[in-house]
C-alpha positions as CSV (number, residue, x, y, z in Angstrom):
1,M,-34.4,-11.2,35.3
2,H,-35.9,-13.0,32.3
3,N,-36.1,-9.9,30.1
4,W,-32.8,-9.1,30.6
5,L,-31.7,-12.6,29.1
6,K,-33.5,-11.9,26.0
7,V,-32.2,-8.4,25.6
8,S,-28.9,-9.3,26.2
9,A,-29.3,-12.4,23.6
10,T,-31.0,-10.0,20.9
11,L,-28.3,-7.6,21.3
12,L,-25.7,-10.4,21.1
13,A,-27.2,-11.8,18.1
14,G,-27.4,-8.2,16.2
15,F,-23.7,-7.6,17.2
16,L,-22.6,-11.1,15.5
17,V,-24.9,-10.5,12.4
18,A,-23.7,-6.9,11.8
19,S,-20.0,-7.7,12.5
20,A,-19.7,-10.9,10.5
21,P,-19.8,-8.7,6.9
22,L,-16.5,-6.8,8.5
23,T,-14.5,-9.8,8.9
24,A,-15.2,-11.1,5.5
25,K,-14.1,-7.6,4.0
26,D,-11.1,-7.6,6.0
27,E,-9.6,-10.6,4.5
28,A,-6.6,-10.2,2.3
29,K,-7.3,-10.6,-1.4
30,Y,-3.6,-11.6,-1.9
31,K,-1.1,-13.8,-0.3
32,T,1.9,-11.6,-0.4
33,A,3.0,-8.5,-1.6
34,E,6.8,-7.8,-2.5
35,P,7.7,-4.3,-3.2
36,R,10.8,-3.5,-4.6
37,H,13.3,-0.4,-5.1
38,F,12.4,1.8,-7.7
39,D,14.1,2.5,-10.8
40,R,15.1,6.2,-12.1
41,A,14.7,7.7,-15.2
42,E,17.5,9.6,-16.4
43,G,17.5,13.1,-15.3
44,V,15.6,12.3,-11.9
45,E,17.9,14.0,-9.2
46,L,17.0,12.8,-6.1
47,S,19.2,12.0,-2.8
48,P,20.5,8.4,-2.8
49,E,18.4,8.0,0.1
50,F,15.3,8.8,-1.6
51,S,15.0,5.3,-2.7
52,D,15.6,3.5,0.6
53,Y,12.9,5.8,2.3
54,L,10.5,5.1,-0.3
55,Y,11.0,1.3,-0.3
56,A,10.8,1.0,3.6
57,E,7.6,3.3,3.6
58,L,6.0,1.6,0.8
59,R,6.4,-1.9,2.6
60,T,4.5,-0.1,5.9
61,Q,1.9,1.5,3.5
62,L,0.9,-1.6,1.6
63,Q,0.6,-3.5,4.9
64,K,-1.9,-0.9,6.1
65,T,-4.1,-1.4,2.9
66,K,-5.2,-5.0,4.5
67,I,-5.3,-6.6,1.2
68,F,-2.4,-8.4,1.5
69,A,-2.0,-10.9,4.2
70,E,1.7,-10.3,4.3
71,V,4.1,-7.6,2.8
72,I,7.8,-9.4,2.3
73,G,11.1,-7.8,1.8
74,E,12.9,-7.6,-1.5
75,G,14.1,-11.1,-2.8
76,E,12.3,-12.9,-0.1
77,V,11.1,-16.4,-1.5
78,V,7.5,-17.4,-1.7
79,D,5.9,-21.1,-1.7
80,D,5.3,-22.1,-5.3
81,V,1.4,-22.9,-4.1
82,D,1.1,-19.2,-3.0
83,A,3.0,-17.5,-5.7
84,P,-0.2,-17.3,-8.0
85,A,-2.1,-15.2,-5.4
86,S,1.2,-13.1,-4.8
87,V,2.3,-9.7,-6.3
88,V,5.2,-7.6,-7.1
89,V,5.4,-4.1,-7.0
90,T,8.0,-2.6,-9.1
91,G,8.2,1.1,-10.5
92,T,10.0,3.9,-12.1
93,L,10.6,7.5,-10.7
94,T,9.9,9.1,-14.0
95,E,10.2,12.9,-13.6
96,Y,11.1,15.2,-10.7
97,K,10.8,18.8,-10.4
98,K,12.5,20.3,-7.3
99,G,10.3,23.2,-6.9
100,N,10.8,26.8,-5.9
101,M,10.5,27.9,-2.1
102,V,10.4,31.6,-3.1
103,E,7.5,31.1,-5.7
104,N,5.5,28.7,-3.3
105,R,5.5,31.6,-0.5
106,L,4.9,34.6,-2.5
107,V,2.5,33.0,-5.1
108,G,0.6,30.2,-3.2
109,F,-2.0,28.2,-4.9
110,G,0.4,25.4,-5.5
111,A,2.7,27.3,-7.4
112,G,6.7,26.2,-6.9
113,R,5.7,23.1,-5.5
114,R,8.0,20.0,-5.8
115,S,6.5,17.4,-8.2
116,L,7.5,13.7,-8.5
117,K,6.0,11.2,-11.2
118,L,6.2,7.7,-11.0
119,T,4.9,4.9,-12.9
120,V,4.3,1.7,-11.1
121,N,3.6,-1.9,-12.0
122,V,1.7,-4.6,-10.1
123,A,2.6,-7.9,-11.5
124,R,1.3,-11.5,-10.4
125,R,4.6,-13.3,-9.1
126,S,3.7,-16.8,-10.5
127,D,3.8,-15.8,-14.6
128,K,5.0,-12.3,-14.1
129,K,1.7,-10.9,-15.7
130,V,1.3,-7.2,-15.3
131,L,-2.0,-6.8,-13.5
132,E,-2.0,-2.9,-13.1
133,T,0.1,0.0,-14.3
134,I,-0.5,3.0,-12.2
135,Q,0.4,6.8,-12.8
136,V,1.2,8.4,-9.8
137,H,1.9,12.1,-9.2
138,V,2.7,13.3,-6.0
139,K,3.3,17.6,-5.4
140,A,4.6,18.6,-2.3
141,N,5.9,21.5,-0.5
142,P,9.3,22.5,-1.6
143,Q,10.6,22.4,2.3
144,W,9.8,18.9,2.7
145,S,12.8,16.7,3.3
146,D,13.0,13.7,0.8
147,K,12.0,11.4,3.7
148,I,8.4,13.3,4.0
149,L,8.3,13.1,0.2
150,A,9.0,9.5,0.2
151,V,6.2,8.9,2.7
152,E,3.6,10.7,0.8
153,A,4.6,9.1,-2.2
154,A,4.4,5.7,-0.6
155,K,0.7,6.7,0.4
156,Q,-0.4,7.5,-2.6
157,I,1.2,4.5,-4.4
158,A,-0.1,1.9,-1.6
159,H,-3.9,3.7,-2.0
160,D,-3.7,3.6,-5.4
161,V,-2.5,-0.3,-5.8
162,K,-5.3,-0.9,-3.3
163,D,-8.0,0.7,-5.4
164,S,-7.0,-0.8,-8.5
165,L,-6.8,-4.3,-7.2
166,E,-10.0,-4.3,-5.2
167,H,-11.9,-3.8,-8.4
168,A,-9.7,-6.1,-10.4
169,P,-11.1,-9.6,-10.9
170,A,-9.4,-12.0,-8.2
171,S,-6.3,-14.0,-9.2
């Protein structure tokens, strides 16, 4: 029985040591993120609902990155003490091509795909200093609905925001 206790204690100690770096890494780097509805450049013709789909999905995807303690709604108030560690995510839909379903099916290899280009700005909430400007280009099947296109765009935006902020110096 005595050996069993030694083995259990050793295993427990090893588990605690191994899991310690994981909890430190999972800590949020920023207090809050506030995504806003993206603007549209002239000539970008997507359904009016697309902006709402993108906004809602971007909130979800930014929360999944785990670099923000909280993702708040557009226009929500943040305490002054938290503002330096908070960001606002804005952007512009700069170009949209609706694609060609026939070309996509006949040619394949990416021909005829929908294309959406966005410029994303991540700014510190306290002084509005732009921390990152990211160019995002989403290519999608022309059969996809605007909702699915918004989901894919939000996933890519959140990934790129996380990647750029993780490699940026702490605020």
